[in-house]
ZAVEX-295436 format. One line per 4 residues: their letters; for each residue y, z, x of C-alpha. Coordinates in steps of 0.5 Angstrom, whole numbers, plus 500, padded with zeros to 3 digits. Each point is the difference from the previous one (the first is absolute). Example, Ala and Ser with C-alpha at 12.3 -4.5 7.8 and 13.67 -1.06 7.14 Angstrom:
! ZAVEX-295436
AS> 491,516,525 ~ 507,498,502
***
This chain:
! ZAVEX-295436
MCAS> 500,500,500 ~ 507,499,502 ~ 504,506,502 ~ 503,504,494
PYYR> 507,499,498 ~ 500,508,499 ~ 498,501,508 ~ 507,503,503
LQLM> 497,499,507 ~ 495,496,503 ~ 496,501,507 ~ 498,494,502
MCAG> 495,501,505 ~ 497,495,506 ~ 493,499,498 ~ 499,495,506
TGCI> 494,501,505 ~ 505,503,506 ~ 503,505,495 ~ 493,502,497
ASGS> 498,500,507 ~ 506,505,501 ~ 498,504,495 ~ 504,498,493
LDVR> 495,501,496 ~ 500,508,502 ~ 508,500,499 ~ 499,497,493
DALE> 495,505,498 ~ 504,505,503 ~ 507,498,496 ~ 495,499,494
RELA> 498,508,500 ~ 508,501,502 ~ 502,497,493 ~ 495,503,496
KRNL> 501,507,502 ~ 507,500,499 ~ 499,495,493 ~ 503,494,502
QNEV> 495,495,500 ~ 503,497,493 ~ 507,499,504 ~ 497,497,507
QIIM> 495,495,501 ~ 497,498,506 ~ 498,493,501 ~ 495,497,506
TGCN> 504,494,501 ~ 497,494,506 ~ 503,501,506 ~ 507,501,501
GFCA> 500,497,507 ~ 503,505,505 ~ 493,502,503 ~ 503,504,506
MGPL> 503,505,496 ~ 494,501,494 ~ 498,504,496 ~ 506,498,496
VVVY> 503,502,493 ~ 506,497,497 ~ 504,504,494 ~ 502,495,495
PDGI> 506,499,497 ~ 502,501,505 ~ 497,497,507 ~ 499,506,503
FYNQ> 496,499,506 ~ 495,506,503 ~ 496,498,506 ~ 494,503,503
VRPE> 499,504,495 ~ 494,506,500 ~ 497,504,494 ~ 504,506,502
HAPI> 506,497,499 ~ 498,499,493 ~ 503,507,497 ~ 507,499,504
IVEE> 501,492,497 ~ 498,503,493 ~ 504,506,501 ~ 507,497,504
HILK> 500,493,496 ~ 497,500,494 ~ 502,506,497 ~ 507,501,504
GRVV> 502,493,501 ~ 501,502,508 ~ 497,494,505 ~ 494,503,505
EKLL> 505,499,506 ~ 494,501,505 ~ 496,495,496 ~ 505,494,501
FKDE> 499,495,504 ~ 503,502,508 ~ 503,493,502 ~ 502,500,508
TVKG> 505,495,499 ~ 505,503,495 ~ 498,507,504 ~ 499,503,493
RVPL> 495,500,493 ~ 500,495,496 ~ 499,502,492 ~ 500,493,497
MKDI> 494,495,502 ~ 505,494,499 ~ 503,503,505 ~ 495,500,505
GFFG> 501,495,505 ~ 492,499,500 ~ 502,497,493 ~ 507,496,502
LQRL> 498,493,502 ~ 493,499,496 ~ 502,495,495 ~ 493,501,495
IVLR> 496,495,496 ~ 493,502,501 ~ 502,508,501 ~ 505,499,495
NRGL> 496,505,495 ~ 499,506,507 ~ 499,506,498 ~ 503,499,492
IDAE> 493,499,497 ~ 494,502,499 ~ 495,495,504 ~ 494,502,495
NIDE> 504,499,494 ~ 501,493,496 ~ 506,501,495 ~ 504,503,506
YIAR> 499,494,504 ~ 501,495,493 ~ 507,505,499 ~ 502,497,507
DGYA> 500,493,498 ~ 492,500,501 ~ 496,493,498 ~ 506,497,498
GLAK> 500,494,505 ~ 492,500,498 ~ 503,499,493 ~ 506,495,502
ALTV> 494,496,504 ~ 495,500,493 ~ 505,499,495 ~ 506,495,503
MTPE> 497,497,506 ~ 494,495,502 ~ 496,500,505 ~ 504,495,504
QVIE> 507,503,499 ~ 497,508,502 ~ 498,496,507 ~ 506,497,500
EVKK> 504,506,499 ~ 496,503,506 ~ 502,494,505 ~ 507,500,498
SGLR> 501,507,502 ~ 497,499,507 ~ 495,506,499 ~ 495,499,507
GRGG> 493,504,501 ~ 502,507,502 ~ 493,501,503 ~ 502,497,507
GGFP> 499,494,500 ~ 507,498,496 ~ 497,494,496 ~ 504,497,494
TGMK> 497,504,493 ~ 502,495,496 ~ 497,494,504 ~ 493,504,500
WEEC> 500,500,493 ~ 502,494,499 ~ 494,499,504 ~ 495,503,496
RRYD> 502,498,494 ~ 500,493,501 ~ 492,501,501 ~ 495,500,494
NFPK> 494,503,502 ~ 499,506,496 ~ 500,506,499 ~ 506,500,505
YTIC> 502,508,504 ~ 506,504,501 ~ 498,505,506 ~ 505,506,502
NGDE> 499,501,507 ~ 500,507,501 ~ 497,501,507 ~ 506,503,503
GDPG> 497,501,508 ~ 505,501,504 ~ 502,506,505 ~ 506,503,498
AFMD> 501,497,493 ~ 499,503,493 ~ 504,494,495 ~ 495,498,496
RMLL> 496,506,499 ~ 506,503,497 ~ 502,495,496 ~ 493,500,497
ESYP> 500,508,499 ~ 507,499,498 ~ 501,494,495 ~ 493,498,498
FRII> 502,497,493 ~ 506,495,504 ~ 495,497,505 ~ 496,499,493
EGMM> 505,496,497 ~ 501,496,505 ~ 492,498,502 ~ 500,499,492
IAGY> 507,495,501 ~ 497,497,506 ~ 493,498,495 ~ 504,497,495
ATGA> 504,496,504 ~ 494,498,504 ~ 495,500,494 ~ 496,505,503
VEGF> 496,504,495 ~ 497,506,505 ~ 504,504,505 ~ 496,505,505
FYIR> 504,506,504 ~ 498,499,508 ~ 501,508,502 ~ 498,504,506
AEYT> 494,505,498 ~ 504,505,504 ~ 506,499,495 ~ 497,504,496
LAVQ> 507,504,496 ~ 502,491,498 ~ 493,498,498 ~ 500,506,495
RIRE> 507,499,498 ~ 499,492,499 ~ 493,501,497 ~ 503,505,495
ALAI> 506,495,498 ~ 496,494,499 ~ 495,506,494 ~ 507,501,497
CLQE> 503,492,500 ~ 493,498,497 ~ 501,505,495 ~ 506,499,499
GILG> 499,492,499 ~ 503,498,506 ~ 494,497,504 ~ 493,498,497
NRAM> 499,495,494 ~ 506,498,496 ~ 504,503,506 ~ 508,501,497
NTSY> 498,496,495 ~ 498,493,504 ~ 494,499,503 ~ 494,505,505
FSIQ> 502,502,506 ~ 496,506,504 ~ 501,503,506 ~ 495,504,505
VFQG> 500,505,505 ~ 496,498,508 ~ 500,505,505 ~ 500,498,506
AGAF> 497,503,506 ~ 506,500,504 ~ 499,494,506 ~ 507,498,502
ICGE> 498,493,501 ~ 499,500,491 ~ 507,500,500 ~ 499,492,502
ETAL> 499,497,493 ~ 494,496,502 ~ 496,506,502 ~ 502,504,495
IASM> 497,495,495 ~ 494,500,504 ~ 499,507,500 ~ 502,500,492
EGNR> 494,495,499 ~ 495,505,504 ~ 500,496,507 ~ 503,503,507
GTPR> 507,500,500 ~ 501,495,504 ~ 506,494,500 ~ 498,493,499
LRPP> 505,494,502 ~ 505,497,496 ~ 501,495,496 ~ 497,502,495
YPAV> 504,505,497 ~ 499,505,497 ~ 505,497,494 ~ 495,494,499
QGLH> 493,503,502 ~ 500,508,501 ~ 496,505,496 ~ 493,496,498
GNPT> 502,494,503 ~ 506,500,493 ~ 508,501,501 ~ 503,506,502
LINN> 506,503,501 ~ 501,505,504 ~ 507,504,501 ~ 502,506,504
TETF> 500,507,496 ~ 508,499,502 ~ 501,493,498 ~ 497,501,492
SMVP> 504,506,499 ~ 506,495,501 ~ 499,496,495 ~ 501,504,493
WIIR> 507,501,503 ~ 502,492,501 ~ 496,498,494 ~ 504,506,496
NGAS> 508,498,503 ~ 498,493,503 ~ 500,497,506 ~ 508,499,502
RFES> 501,508,501 ~ 493,501,504 ~ 503,494,504 ~ 507,502,501
IGTL> 497,506,504 ~ 497,499,508 ~ 502,494,505 ~ 500,493,499
HSKG> 492,500,501 ~ 497,506,498 ~ 502,503,494 ~ 500,506,496
TKVF> 499,507,502 ~ 493,503,505 ~ 497,506,500 ~ 499,503,507
ALAG> 496,507,502 ~ 505,503,505 ~ 497,505,505 ~ 500,502,508
KVNR> 506,503,503 ~ 504,500,494 ~ 504,506,497 ~ 499,497,493
GGLI> 493,497,499 ~ 497,497,494 ~ 499,495,495 ~ 507,496,499
EVPM> 502,493,497 ~ 505,496,503 ~ 504,492,499 ~ 497,495,504
GITI> 505,499,506 ~ 501,507,502 ~ 501,502,507 ~ 495,504,504
RKII> 506,505,501 ~ 502,502,493 ~ 492,501,498 ~ 500,505,507
EEIG> 507,504,500 ~ 502,499,492 ~ 493,501,496 ~ 496,503,506
GGIA> 505,505,502 ~ 500,498,507 ~ 495,502,506 ~ 497,507,499
GNGT> 501,505,504 ~ 506,496,503 ~ 496,495,504 ~ 502,494,503
FKAI> 498,493,495 ~ 495,496,505 ~ 497,494,495 ~ 497,500,493
QIGG> 493,497,499 ~ 500,495,493 ~ 494,498,496 ~ 495,505,503
PSGG> 494,497,505 ~ 502,493,498 ~ 507,501,501 ~ 505,501,506
CIPA> 504,505,504 ~ 508,499,499 ~ 504,503,506 ~ 506,504,498
SMMD> 505,493,503 ~ 497,497,494 ~ 503,506,495 ~ 504,495,496
IQID> 496,495,499 ~ 499,499,492 ~ 493,501,497 ~ 497,494,497
YETL> 494,495,502 ~ 504,495,504 ~ 503,505,504 ~ 494,504,502
SSAG> 495,495,501 ~ 506,497,506 ~ 500,506,503 ~ 493,501,500
AMMG> 498,504,495 ~ 498,500,493 ~ 502,503,493 ~ 493,502,498
SGGL> 498,504,495 ~ 507,505,501 ~ 498,506,506 ~ 506,501,504
IVLD> 498,505,505 ~ 506,502,504 ~ 499,503,507 ~ 504,503,505
EGDC> 500,501,507 ~ 495,504,501 ~ 495,495,498 ~ 496,495,505
MVDL> 501,492,498 ~ 493,500,504 ~ 497,505,496 ~ 502,497,494
AHYF> 498,493,501 ~ 493,504,502 ~ 500,504,493 ~ 501,493,494
LSFT> 496,496,505 ~ 494,506,500 ~ 501,500,492 ~ 500,492,500
QSQS> 494,499,505 ~ 495,505,496 ~ 502,497,494 ~ 498,493,501
CGKC> 495,497,497 ~ 498,497,507 ~ 498,493,495 ~ 505,496,506
TFCR> 499,500,507 ~ 507,501,501 ~ 501,506,497 ~ 493,503,501
IGTR> 501,499,508 ~ 507,498,501 ~ 502,507,497 ~ 496,504,503
RMLE> 502,497,507 ~ 506,501,499 ~ 499,508,497 ~ 496,501,507
LLDK> 507,497,504 ~ 504,505,497 ~ 495,506,502 ~ 501,498,507
IRSG> 507,499,499 ~ 500,507,497 ~ 496,504,506 ~ 505,497,505
QGVP> 495,495,502 ~ 502,494,499 ~ 503,495,504 ~ 506,495,499
DDIV> 496,495,498 ~ 497,504,494 ~ 506,499,496 ~ 500,492,501
RLEK> 493,500,498 ~ 501,504,494 ~ 506,496,498 ~ 496,494,501
LAHS> 494,503,496 ~ 504,502,494 ~ 503,494,499 ~ 493,497,501
VKAG> 498,505,494 ~ 506,497,495 ~ 499,493,501 ~ 492,500,499
SLCG> 499,506,495 ~ 497,498,493 ~ 504,505,496 ~ 506,504,499
LGKT> 498,506,504 ~ 497,496,506 ~ 507,496,500 ~ 505,506,500
ASNP> 495,505,503 ~ 504,499,506 ~ 507,500,498 ~ 502,507,503
VLTT> 496,498,506 ~ 505,494,500 ~ 506,504,499 ~ 499,506,504
LQYF> 499,496,505 ~ 507,495,498 ~ 505,505,499 ~ 496,506,505
REEY> 497,497,505 ~ 503,505,505 ~ 496,505,497 ~ 493,496,502
EAHI> 503,499,507 ~ 501,507,500 ~ 493,502,498 ~ 497,495,505
NGRC> 504,504,506 ~ 497,506,497 ~ 506,503,496 ~ 500,502,492
PAGK> 508,499,499 ~ 498,504,494 ~ 495,505,502 ~ 495,498,494
CPAI> 494,497,505 ~ 496,507,503 ~ 497,495,505 ~ 506,498,504
IRYS> 503,508,499 ~ 500,503,507 ~ 503,507,501 ~ 503,503,507
INDK> 503,506,501 ~ 507,500,505 ~ 501,504,505 ~ 504,505,497
CIGC> 492,503,497 ~ 500,508,501 ~ 492,499,498 ~ 500,504,493
KYCS> 495,496,497 ~ 504,500,493 ~ 499,493,499 ~ 492,501,500
WACP> 500,506,496 ~ 505,498,495 ~ 495,493,499 ~ 497,502,493
YGVR> 494,494,502 ~ 499,505,506 ~ 500,495,505 ~ 499,506,506
EYDE> 499,494,506 ~ 506,502,505 ~ 501,497,507 ~ 503,505,503
QRKV> 500,495,507 ~ 503,495,496 ~ 504,504,494 ~ 498,494,494
MTKC> 497,502,494 ~ 494,496,500 ~ 498,499,494 ~ 506,500,495
TLCV> 501,495,497 ~ 498,502,493 ~ 506,501,496 ~ 504,495,502
DRIY> 497,495,493 ~ 502,506,496 ~ 505,497,495 ~ 507,503,500
DMSL> 502,506,496 ~ 507,498,497 ~ 501,507,497 ~ 501,502,507
PEDR> 506,500,505 ~ 499,494,505 ~ 500,506,505 ~ 494,503,497
RKPS> 496,492,500 ~ 497,501,507 ~ 493,502,502 ~ 498,507,499
CVLA> 499,500,509 ~ 508,497,501 ~ 502,505,494 ~ 496,505,504
CPPG> 503,499,507 ~ 506,504,503 ~ 507,497,500 ~ 500,495,507
ARLF> 493,499,500 ~ 500,495,496 ~ 493,496,499 ~ 502,492,502
GDVA> 495,494,502 ~ 498,493,498 ~ 504,501,494 ~ 507,503,502
KITA> 501,499,491 ~ 495,506,499 ~ 507,506,501 ~ 505,496,496
VGLI> 496,498,495 ~ 493,503,500 ~ 495,502,494 ~ 498,506,497
LQQQ> 493,503,497 ~ 500,501,492 ~ 502,507,498 ~ 494,501,498
RQLM> 496,499,507 ~ 506,504,503 ~ 499,506,496 ~ 493,500,501
AKRR> 502,500,507 ~ 504,506,500 ~ 495,504,497 ~ 494,499,504
LCDQ> 505,502,506 ~ 503,506,496 ~ 493,502,500 ~ 498,498,507
TIDR> 506,505,503 ~ 499,505,495 ~ 497,506,504 ~ 504,498,506
QLAI> 506,502,496 ~ 502,508,504 ~ 504,505,500 ~ 506,497,496
STGD> 506,505,501 ~ 502,504,494 ~ 506,503,503 ~ 508,498,499
DSLR> 502,495,505 ~ 494,500,505 ~ 497,495,504 ~ 492,499,501
QVES> 496,495,504 ~ 493,498,496 ~ 495,497,504 ~ 497,493,496
GELA> 495,498,504 ~ 499,493,502 ~ 504,497,493 ~ 505,504,503
FCRA> 503,499,492 ~ 506,504,499 ~ 502,504,493 ~ 506,500,501
FIVH> 505,505,498 ~ 499,506,495 ~ 505,503,496 ~ 500,508,499
HGQC> 506,504,498 ~ 505,494,500 ~ 498,499,508 ~ 497,494,502
AHVA> 495,502,505 ~ 498,494,506 ~ 492,499,501 ~ 499,496,506
CGVG> 494,497,502 ~ 502,498,508 ~ 503,493,498 ~ 505,503,495
QQIH> 504,493,500 ~ 492,497,496 ~ 502,504,494 ~ 505,494,496
AIHF> 495,494,502 ~ 494,504,498 ~ 503,503,493 ~ 502,492,499
AMHA> 492,498,502 ~ 497,505,494 ~ 505,499,494 ~ 503,493,497
QPVR> 505,503,497 ~ 505,505,502 ~ 498,507,498 ~ 503,504,494
SIVG> 505,506,501 ~ 498,506,497 ~ 503,505,505 ~ 508,501,501
MGEL> 502,499,507 ~ 506,504,503 ~ 505,497,507 ~ 494,503,505
DRRC> 494,496,497 ~ 503,494,501 ~ 502,501,507 ~ 494,503,501
CARS> 497,494,497 ~ 504,495,504 ~ 496,502,506 ~ 494,497,498
CGAK> 503,493,498 ~ 502,503,493 ~ 493,500,498 ~ 498,501,492
LEFQ> 497,507,499 ~ 493,502,498 ~ 495,506,500 ~ 493,500,500
QRGE> 496,507,498 ~ 494,500,497 ~ 499,493,499 ~ 506,500,494
MLQF> 506,495,503 ~ 507,503,499 ~ 505,495,501 ~ 508,500,501
G> 505,498,504
***
């Protein structure tokens, strides 16, 4: 049922996979209990909507009619939302989105930069309707496009309208949609089929998944319009089986449409049309349309030579129209509003909008819909809110494993089919992965190529053998064992694989390698010389220690991986490469994003070596691992914390054995008692090796205390007794 007009407030909660995984259903249950407790269930309605798009900030709650946007809501926040906002009419400040660009909190969803530059066609019902409620979809012009096509347009007129709009396939190839429909209609072999290709498998991409979960009725409408235009009587959703929520909602929507007479015999009082769901096994190659058809026919999912194209000879040998999920989602809007409106958006050859999954090293990630022709800079800086952790933008991987890397120097190029193709990349299905200076381009190329190589069906030699040989060369270069000729061989092999492969997977598998070679060749050369500029390739990272080393072994003991191979003569940590591949923890200040051994090292005795950048950029362990390491170290030293002074203003030395971990200070009666371990100047570094965040203050300190702290590098204070850690500073 539609929302009752008697509700004074509606709480619109995102029920996409991302927010559900973050606990939105638990938040809903908590809000329902709180509303029932205060007898407000008849005044305030909770509606679980499709994906809101701002996935990075879920779970999300938007309060209408005001449009107040609450993010990262937890079940424990339910009482304060009900008490403050619903009963007292006061906005809950701490749950508002914190926008670093304006240095404050933003109450209204429409004022958040993430939503500002977006142009919504596919996502026009974003966060506004229940994905499983057909009445709410119809209230937002649902099925108006289908009704128009069936009642006032001929199939040929529908195809002509799609052709005039300039709509191109959104699955990656960008083939003109109207031309494909026209080709399918020309042939009289029956039955004809329409297939919605929802086999999304790109790393970092979640566009089709969200559309299937959030707008099932819209995609069904688009497929029915396509069926009417091409003469098809049966349709299929091809969805990978791991998209469980998408499969569930599509099946529920199909059952509702059948019950309402939209599908089935005399569909919409015209002719027969039915749709079924086919679950794919998750092979990336089955996103290629001929491999998809082979899979549906019960065969191994491998592509075949074209022509004939599926529009001529597809499923069971009959004409078959295959379009991407997003493409079908565009069609109802075009038919309802006219081709000219759609054609007015975008560039000369790339019309309309495009849905992207914005992810990676960006402050505001999620699902966005932008007009064709928007620049990379606007997406990253204005929609994405800039690089996470105040990092420096290095490149963007666009189009997933079939796309390519666009460097920071090309931030101002337009996003459209032709421009991206000329830059060596491609639109792909719409993945946007933002990279910063901590990302290694050689490692990135290796990651995407390893994915496509593992997903190769093995049918053609160039793809089966060529990608494997390319991967071997990348492994050799990443490990520091490469020679200059390896770069030349890699580039030549990449071009050969691109030219000789049978299907789109093989032809585009080389793109990440070719674009990183084109724009970041110096990084490949650095790896040949035994250095990874980003500090991401463990095999070529070596640590040495300068002459200021005092042999305290703090670096060894601070290592959470238990590295103990410390060479006394060479002063080298012989196996210290295990934490360099850790992703930045952008919640920490830049000076904290370093390996634990670097943090443990006393001031003035910095680690250096083949990767000098490690002290400037660095990596840090996950906070959970740091906490585990801290607890383990504390357990090891508890019995060695001896005879702590309790006298006023007294000093006493504590022997801590080989570990030499000094628990810096004890405050007693407002005085600061310095506990030294013989290497007092190491206190500051060791404290930070054990704690990812500054400790909280629980005891006030006077002027005497501050002077005393200054004697030990201004270290934070802590005291351990009987296993209980008290921290103050």
